[in-house]
LUMMINU-786518 format. One record per residue (C-alpha): residue number from 1; residue in one letter; x, y, z. Coordinates in nm, 2 decimals, always signed. Last residue first. Layout:
N
<seq = NUM	type = a	x = X	y = Y	z = Z>;
...
END
This chain:
141
<seq = 141	type = q	x = +6.46	y = +6.51	z = +0.24>;
<seq = 140	type = v	x = +6.69	y = +6.28	z = +0.02>;
<seq = 139	type = p	x = +6.48	y = +6.10	z = -0.22>;
<seq = 138	type = q	x = +6.37	y = +5.75	z = -0.17>;
<seq = 137	type = s	x = +6.48	y = +5.43	z = -0.38>;
<seq = 136	type = g	x = +6.86	y = +5.44	z = -0.41>;
<seq = 135	type = s	x = +6.93	y = +5.32	z = -0.10>;
<seq = 134	type = q	x = +7.19	y = +5.57	z = -0.02>;
<seq = 133	type = g	x = +6.95	y = +5.88	z = -0.10>;
<seq = 132	type = v	x = +6.85	y = +6.00	z = -0.46>;
<seq = 131	type = a	x = +6.90	y = +6.35	z = -0.49>;
<seq = 130	type = a	x = +6.59	y = +6.59	z = -0.50>;
<seq = 129	type = p	x = +6.47	y = +6.71	z = -0.85>;
<seq = 128	type = t	x = +6.67	y = +7.03	z = -0.99>;
<seq = 127	type = s	x = +6.48	y = +7.31	z = -1.04>;
<seq = 126	type = s	x = +6.65	y = +7.51	z = -0.80>;
<seq = 125	type = g	x = +6.99	y = +7.46	z = -0.90>;
<seq = 124	type = a	x = +6.88	y = +7.47	z = -1.29>;
<seq = 123	type = d	x = +7.02	y = +7.86	z = -1.33>;
<seq = 122	type = s	x = +7.36	y = +7.78	z = -1.20>;
<seq = 121	type = d	x = +7.36	y = +7.46	z = -1.40>;
<seq = 120	type = a	x = +7.25	y = +7.63	z = -1.74>;
<seq = 119	type = a	x = +6.92	y = +7.62	z = -1.85>;
<seq = 118	type = v	x = +6.79	y = +7.36	z = -2.11>;
<seq = 117	type = g	x = +6.75	y = +7.45	z = -2.47>;
<seq = 116	type = i	x = +6.52	y = +7.30	z = -2.74>;
<seq = 115	type = f	x = +6.69	y = +7.24	z = -3.06>;
<seq = 114	type = r	x = +7.01	y = +7.05	z = -2.86>;
<seq = 113	type = v	x = +7.20	y = +6.85	z = -3.09>;
<seq = 112	type = p	x = +7.43	y = +6.64	z = -2.81>;
<seq = 111	type = r	x = +7.85	y = +6.70	z = -2.86>;
<seq = 110	type = e	x = +8.09	y = +6.39	z = -2.94>;
<seq = 109	type = g	x = +7.81	y = +6.21	z = -3.12>;
<seq = 108	type = t	x = +8.03	y = +6.20	z = -3.44>;
<seq = 107	type = f	x = +7.77	y = +6.40	z = -3.64>;
<seq = 106	type = h	x = +7.77	y = +6.66	z = -3.35>;
<seq = 105	type = e	x = +8.10	y = +6.70	z = -3.32>;
<seq = 104	type = p	x = +8.12	y = +6.75	z = -3.68>;
<seq = 103	type = s	x = +7.94	y = +7.04	z = -3.60>;
<seq = 102	type = i	x = +7.62	y = +7.18	z = -3.65>;
<seq = 101	type = y	x = +7.50	y = +7.55	z = -3.55>;
<seq = 100	type = y	x = +7.25	y = +7.71	z = -3.33>;
<seq = 99	type = t	x = +7.23	y = +7.44	z = -3.06>;
<seq = 98	type = g	x = +7.04	y = +7.54	z = -2.74>;
<seq = 97	type = y	x = +6.91	y = +7.84	z = -2.57>;
<seq = 96	type = m	x = +6.66	y = +8.07	z = -2.70>;
<seq = 95	type = s	x = +6.35	y = +7.86	z = -2.72>;
<seq = 94	type = p	x = +6.37	y = +7.64	z = -2.43>;
<seq = 93	type = v	x = +6.50	y = +7.92	z = -2.19>;
<seq = 92	type = w	x = +6.28	y = +8.20	z = -2.33>;
<seq = 91	type = i	x = +5.93	y = +8.01	z = -2.26>;
<seq = 90	type = s	x = +6.01	y = +7.93	z = -1.89>;
<seq = 89	type = k	x = +6.22	y = +8.27	z = -1.83>;
<seq = 88	type = a	x = +5.89	y = +8.46	z = -1.92>;
<seq = 87	type = t	x = +5.72	y = +8.31	z = -1.65>;
<seq = 86	type = q	x = +5.99	y = +8.34	z = -1.39>;
<seq = 85	type = e	x = +6.04	y = +8.70	z = -1.52>;
<seq = 84	type = s	x = +5.67	y = +8.78	z = -1.36>;
<seq = 83	type = g	x = +5.61	y = +9.15	z = -1.48>;
<seq = 82	type = g	x = +5.24	y = +9.16	z = -1.48>;
<seq = 81	type = s	x = +5.19	y = +8.80	z = -1.64>;
<seq = 80	type = l	x = +5.08	y = +8.98	z = -1.94>;
<seq = 79	type = l	x = +5.38	y = +9.16	z = -1.99>;
<seq = 78	type = y	x = +5.62	y = +8.89	z = -1.94>;
<seq = 77	type = a	x = +5.41	y = +8.65	z = -2.12>;
<seq = 76	type = f	x = +5.45	y = +8.90	z = -2.43>;
<seq = 75	type = g	x = +5.80	y = +8.91	z = -2.41>;
<seq = 74	type = g	x = +5.81	y = +8.54	z = -2.38>;
<seq = 73	type = v	x = +5.61	y = +8.50	z = -2.71>;
<seq = 72	type = l	x = +5.86	y = +8.73	z = -2.87>;
<seq = 71	type = g	x = +6.17	y = +8.57	z = -2.74>;
<seq = 70	type = g	x = +6.01	y = +8.23	z = -2.86>;
<seq = 69	type = g	x = +5.94	y = +8.34	z = -3.19>;
<seq = 68	type = l	x = +6.27	y = +8.47	z = -3.22>;
<seq = 67	type = a	x = +6.42	y = +8.15	z = -3.09>;
<seq = 66	type = y	x = +6.19	y = +7.93	z = -3.32>;
<seq = 65	type = v	x = +6.27	y = +8.16	z = -3.64>;
<seq = 64	type = a	x = +6.64	y = +8.11	z = -3.55>;
<seq = 63	type = k	x = +6.64	y = +7.73	z = -3.52>;
<seq = 62	type = c	x = +6.45	y = +7.70	z = -3.84>;
<seq = 61	type = p	x = +6.71	y = +7.94	z = -4.01>;
<seq = 60	type = f	x = +7.00	y = +7.74	z = -3.83>;
<seq = 59	type = y	x = +6.92	y = +7.37	z = -3.94>;
<seq = 58	type = v	x = +6.91	y = +7.40	z = -4.33>;
<seq = 57	type = l	x = +7.24	y = +7.58	z = -4.35>;
<seq = 56	type = t	x = +7.36	y = +7.42	z = -4.03>;
<seq = 55	type = a	x = +7.31	y = +7.07	z = -4.20>;
<seq = 54	type = a	x = +7.51	y = +7.17	z = -4.53>;
<seq = 53	type = v	x = +7.80	y = +7.32	z = -4.33>;
<seq = 52	type = s	x = +7.81	y = +7.02	z = -4.11>;
<seq = 51	type = a	x = +7.80	y = +6.80	z = -4.42>;
<seq = 50	type = v	x = +8.09	y = +6.99	z = -4.55>;
<seq = 49	type = q	x = +8.30	y = +7.01	z = -4.21>;
<seq = 48	type = m	x = +8.22	y = +6.57	z = -4.19>;
<seq = 47	type = g	x = +8.33	y = +6.55	z = -4.55>;
<seq = 46	type = v	x = +8.64	y = +6.75	z = -4.49>;
<seq = 45	type = g	x = +8.73	y = +6.52	z = -4.20>;
<seq = 44	type = s	x = +8.63	y = +6.19	z = -4.43>;
<seq = 43	type = p	x = +8.89	y = +6.30	z = -4.67>;
<seq = 42	type = t	x = +9.15	y = +6.38	z = -4.42>;
<seq = 41	type = g	x = +9.32	y = +6.72	z = -4.32>;
<seq = 40	type = q	x = +9.06	y = +6.77	z = -4.06>;
<seq = 39	type = q	x = +9.05	y = +6.45	z = -3.89>;
<seq = 38	type = r	x = +9.29	y = +6.57	z = -3.60>;
<seq = 37	type = d	x = +9.03	y = +6.85	z = -3.56>;
<seq = 36	type = t	x = +8.75	y = +6.61	z = -3.52>;
<seq = 35	type = a	x = +8.89	y = +6.46	z = -3.17>;
<seq = 34	type = s	x = +8.83	y = +6.81	z = -3.05>;
<seq = 33	type = s	x = +8.98	y = +7.19	z = -3.07>;
<seq = 32	type = q	x = +8.78	y = +7.47	z = -2.98>;
<seq = 31	type = s	x = +8.86	y = +7.79	z = -3.18>;
<seq = 30	type = w	x = +8.62	y = +7.70	z = -3.48>;
<seq = 29	type = a	x = +8.31	y = +7.68	z = -3.23>;
<seq = 28	type = p	x = +8.39	y = +8.06	z = -3.13>;
<seq = 27	type = a	x = +8.31	y = +8.18	z = -3.47>;
<seq = 26	type = a	x = +8.00	y = +8.00	z = -3.55>;
<seq = 25	type = v	x = +7.78	y = +8.22	z = -3.37>;
<seq = 24	type = m	x = +7.89	y = +8.53	z = -3.49>;
<seq = 23	type = s	x = +7.93	y = +8.40	z = -3.82>;
<seq = 22	type = c	x = +7.60	y = +8.30	z = -3.82>;
<seq = 21	type = f	x = +7.46	y = +8.61	z = -3.70>;
<seq = 20	type = t	x = +7.62	y = +8.82	z = -3.97>;
<seq = 19	type = m	x = +7.49	y = +8.58	z = -4.22>;
<seq = 18	type = v	x = +7.14	y = +8.60	z = -4.11>;
<seq = 17	type = v	x = +7.17	y = +9.00	z = -4.09>;
<seq = 16	type = i	x = +7.31	y = +8.98	z = -4.44>;
<seq = 15	type = f	x = +7.03	y = +8.77	z = -4.58>;
<seq = 14	type = a	x = +6.75	y = +8.96	z = -4.43>;
<seq = 13	type = v	x = +6.92	y = +9.30	z = -4.61>;
<seq = 12	type = t	x = +6.94	y = +9.13	z = -4.91>;
<seq = 11	type = p	x = +6.58	y = +8.97	z = -4.92>;
<seq = 10	type = l	x = +6.45	y = +9.34	z = -4.80>;
<seq = 9	type = r	x = +6.65	y = +9.55	z = -5.10>;
<seq = 8	type = h	x = +6.38	y = +9.46	z = -5.40>;
<seq = 7	type = s	x = +6.08	y = +9.53	z = -5.09>;
<seq = 6	type = l	x = +6.26	y = +9.85	z = -5.09>;
<seq = 5	type = g	x = +6.29	y = +9.96	z = -5.45>;
<seq = 4	type = s	x = +5.93	y = +9.83	z = -5.53>;
<seq = 3	type = q	x = +5.81	y = +10.09	z = -5.23>;
<seq = 2	type = k	x = +5.97	y = +10.37	z = -5.33>;
<seq = 1	type = m	x = +5.79	y = +10.37	z = -5.67>;
END
């Protein structure tokens, strides 16, 4: 009898967790201003906001599942590689970084949508390719 009660609560709990996560991720984006903010009062601006909400409702669950899967696989890779953080990060960074919500700036092209994340500039310093020399053909050694 208790199992049937638990099975009825699981979708509600999952919905609450996903909505809480969405609100935590999307809140900082609302505080940033851009060219799209000037269009907020216009019908096209409202349409862009509605489209971004609709796109996020489809996009976010896919990205969240991808990120959670990458977190788990990266954790297993960390354990199976004898604690190699580099091995785990090579899985965690592409899966957990990136875009989690679609904003109007994504539709206008002001901001790219990155389903697969990239490392921050400070993390990527050692993995960037060599700079191109003055002639443009040979890397600087």
